[in-house]
N, C-alpha and C positions, 0 to 999 in steps of 0.2 A: 511526415509531420506527425506529431504526437496528438492524441486525443486529449482535449482539455475539459475542465468543468463546464465551460461555456458550450463546447461541442456536445457533451452529454445532455445538457439541458435543452439544446436545440433539437436533438434527436428525440427526446421525450416529447417535446412540443409537437414535432411533425408526425411522429409515429403513433402517439397516443392521444393527441389532440388536447393536451393540457394547455392552459394559458401560459404565456411566456414567464410571467412572474412566479406562477405556481411551479413550473418546471425547475426554475433556479432554486426555489425554496426546497423542493424535494431533494435535489442533488446536494445542496448545502447541508440539509438535515442528515441525509444518509452518511455523508463524510464525517460530520460531527459525531454521529453514533459510533462509527468505526474508530475514530480517533480516541474517544473517551473510553471505549472498550479496551483498546490496546494500551492506553495509558494506565488503566487499572491492572494490567498484566494478563488479561484474558486473551485468548486466541479468537480470531474471527474466521469462521468457516462459511464459504459461499459454495454450496453444492454445485458441482458441474463446472466450477471456475477455479477454486483453490482455497488455500488457507494462509492467513496472515498470522505469524507467530512472533511472540516477544521472547527473545533469547537474552540470557544474562551473560555478559562477557566479564571475565575476571580481570583484575589488575595485571598488567604485563609489562615486560621490558620492551622498549622500542628505541628507535634511533631517528634523529633528524637527518634526512638524506642530504640536505644542503650543507650542514656543518659537520655531520658525523657524530654529533653529541648524543650520548646515551641519555635516555629519559624513561621514567616510569609512567606508563599510560594508565589513567584511572579506570576503575571498573565502570561499566556502562551497560545500558540495555539497548538492543537493536531490534528492528523489525525485519523478519525474513518472510519470503513468500514461497510456498510450495504449490505448484500448479497441479490441477487434477488430471486424471487420465483422459477425461473427455476433452479438456482444453489442449492437452498434448497432441491428441489425435487430430484436432482441428488445425493445429499449427503445422503438424507433420503428417499430412495424409499419406496413406500407403498406396 
């Protein structure tokens, strides 16, 4: 099962003793800061965890797999995540 905003807020509440409402506000504010930073085109680096990067994708030729119709896909921006070495070592202990 995936960790949700609700789950993060509950862990803040139980581990740090924040009131429930304040825990939810902290999580909500943190995610809004991350979203607005990425929206402006800046990267978000969380030391020991990883880096969220905004990448520019060029316009490209694509194909509809259902119909086989060729199509030009518009340029767009995507968010990528590169995990840190510390996180890699936690996930894949030696």
